[in-house]
N, C-alpha and C positions, 0 to 999 in steps of 0.2 A: 447444522444441528449441534447441540452441546455434547461434550464428551464427559462421561462420568468416571471418576477414579474409584475403583472398587476397594473399599477398606472394611474393617470390622464394623464400622459405624454406618455403612451404606447398605449392608445386607440384612435381611430379615431372619435372624436366628430364632426368634421366639416361636415361629410356626413349625419349627422342626420337632418340637415336643408334641407327642400325640395327645389329642383331646379324646373325649368319649367317642365311642363308636366301635365298629367291628373291623376286621382286616380289610374288607373291601372299601371301607370309608377312607382308607389311607393309600389307595391306589394300587394298581396291578400292572407293572411293566412286563412286557414280553421281550426276552433277549434271545436272538437267533445265534445258534452255535454252529461251528464248523463240524467237519467229519472227524473220524478217528485220528487221534494224535494231534488234533487242532482245536481242542475244546477249552484249553486253559484260558484263553483271552475272554471268551464269553462267560466262563465261570467267574473270573475276576470282576467283570462288569456286573454280573448278577449279584455277587456278594456285596459290591458297592451300593447297588440299588436297595438291597435289603437293609444294610446298615444305616443308610440315610433316612430310613423310615417308611419305605413302601410297605404296605400291609402284607403283600405276598408278591413273589417274583416267580415267573415261569421261564424255564429254558426250553426253547424249541430245538430239538436235537434230532439229527438224522438217525434212523433206526440202527445203523451199524455202530454208532457211537453211544447208544443209550447205556450200555453196560459200563463203559468207561466213565461216563458222567455220573451215573448212579453210585459208583464207588467213591466219588469225591464230594458229593453234596448231601445235605440233610434237610435244612429248612427250605431250600430252593425247590420248587416244584419242577417236574419233568413232563414234557409231552413229546411224543414222537412226531416228527415232521419230515416226511420223505421228499416232498416236492411242493410246487406252488399251489396246487389244489388242496393239499393238506394244510398249508399255511392259511389259505383262504377260509377253510373251515374253522381253524383255530380263531381267526380274527372275527368270526361271527359272534363270538362272546364279547358283548359290549362292555363287560366288566374289565377288559384289558384297556387300560387308559393311557398307555404309552408304549413305545417300541424302541429297542436299541438294536441296531443292525450294523454289522461290519467287523467287530473284533473276531479274528480267526475264521471268518465266514467262508472264505474261498473265492476263487475268481473264474469259475467255470460257468457254462450256460445255465446250469440248474440254479446257481446262486443269483444269476441275473434275473431269472424268473421269480425267485423269492423276493428280491428287492423290488421288482415291479409290483408284487402283491402288497408289500409294505407301503409303498407310496400310494397305491390305490386306496388303502384303508384310511388315509388322511387323518391319522391320529398324531398327537405330538410324538416326534420321532428324532432320535439321535442317530446320525450317520457318521461312522468313524471307520478308519482303517480300510479293510477290503471294500466296504461299500463305497468309499470315496474313489478308489481305483476303478470300480465298476462304473461309477458315474462318469469318470473321465473318459471312458471308452465308449459310452453309449449315449448318443444324442437323445434317444427316446426316454431313457431313464432320467436324464438331466431335465428334459422338458416336463417330466411328471413331478418334479419337486414342487412343494407347496409351502405356504407361509408358516406351517406348524413344524417344519423340518429345521434341524440345526446341523450344519456341517462342522466337523471339528478337526480340520487338517493340521498336521505339523507342516514345516516348511516344504518338505519333499512332496507331500500329498497336495499341498497348495499349488506347487509348480505344475503337477500333472493336471490338476483341475483348471487352473487359470494361467496357462503358459505365457500369454501376452502380458498379463498384469505382473507376474513374477519376473519377467524379463525387465520390465521397467523398474520394479522394486530393487533389483540387484544391479542395475546399470549405474555407472558413474554419471552424475548430472553434468551435462555439457553446458546447459544454460538454465537459469531459473532454479527453483528449489528442487531437491531430491524428493522422490516419492517415499513416503513413510509407510510403516506397517499399518498404521491407522488408515491412510489413504487406500492402501491395497485391500484391506479387509472390507472397507466401505464399498469400494468399487465391485468387489467380488459378490457381496450381498445383493447389490443392485442387479448384478448380472444374472444371478440365479433366482432372485425373488424370495429369498429366505435368509434367516440369520446365519452368520458365519463366525465361528470361534477359531481364530488363528492362534495356535498354541505356541508357547515359548516363554522365556523369562519375562517378557512383556506381552502377555496374552491380550489380544484384542477381540472384543465381542462386538460385531457390527450388525445392524439391522438394515433392511432394504431402504428405509426412509432416511438413512444417514445417522440416526441415533447410534451412539457407540459407548462402550465402556472399556477401560483399560485396567488390567490387574497386573501390577509390577511385582515380580518375585525377585527383588534385588535389595542390596544393602542389608538391613536387619530382617528383611523378609526373604532373603535368598534361600533357595531349597535345591542345592545341587544333587541331593539324593534322588530327586525325581527323574534323573537321567538313568532310568533302569527299565528293563523290559516289563511291559504290562502296566506301567503307571498310567498311561493314557487310557487303557481299557477301564481302569477303576474310575477315572474321571468321567468317562462316558456313562458308566453305571450310576455314579452320583447324580449326574444330570438327568438320566432317565428316571431315577427314583423320585426326584423333585418334580419332574414333569408329570409323572403318574399321580402325584399328590395334588396336582392342580396349579403348580406354579406356572407363570408365563415363561416363555423361552428365555428372555433376557434375565429375569430374576433367577431362574434355575441355573443358567450358565454362570452368572456372577457368584452366586452362593457356593456352587460346586467348586468353582475355580479357587475361591478363597479358602474353603475348607480343605481342598486337596493339598494346597501348599502348607496350610497350618498343620495338617497331619504329618507331613514330611518333616517340618521343623520340630514338632514335639517329639517325634520318634528319634530323630537324630541319625548319627552314623550307622551304617550297616543296613539301611532301609532296603527292602525289596517290595515289590508291588503287593504281595499278600499282606504286608503289614498295614497298608493304608486303611482298608475297611476296619481292621481290628483296633487301630488306635483312635478311630473316629469317636467312639463313645467317650473316651477320656477328653478329647478336644471339646466335645459338646458340654460335658460336665464342667470343665474349666470355664467355659464361656458363661455359664449360669452362676458361677460362684460369686 
């Protein structure tokens, strides 16, 4: 299958501008939050989803953390979510068009139950951070993955999810060609039956059928400022917002990856994760100029 290089000219920027309609016309992602003192990552993802054009974004928050989150957000909606049955009730609302699960979620049994409900809903879903660790520990969760999921591991998470592939990726080639990150992401996507976005300066987006895209953040596109806590959570939010708006997984992943790097480049030195959603409007205005 051919490999697509992601550039300004291969992504569809035009559809990021909102056309006529109401807030539900532009998608409604649900972002799962962790408990007290662990809500920041989900809040970053929610802000990213809102800035990239989702009509509304809801954070599903454990009751003990509601006060903490309410003190930090304004435009983002809040819903109490105590356990898997509460999440199931939330997902009865068909106006929720995408899910982001993992940033700051937690790794206990209750979060495993939440992730099982997320996968059972079969909505377009971004799985990041703690969700990836839960998947690596649970064969039943892994078996519940579906074609509308996107896994977004960095190298460490990829190793936990796909230890055999990661071992070959890092091994010195004894004979024949070395395994590339492209090979590794493609094999991983085939293994789990859903797209995989392997994060890094050379981000690879691979589909189970072998189609793949590469986004290189190097040379004049280098963005070392993205080596900061929370940057990946914002990327997950960007992708979830685009999925909620109706983008297919590959398009959402490509567009979000390119914009994520462009935000870091435009902001420049001193970048922290909170800056990424806030600089996005400027980046989009510059693209339209």
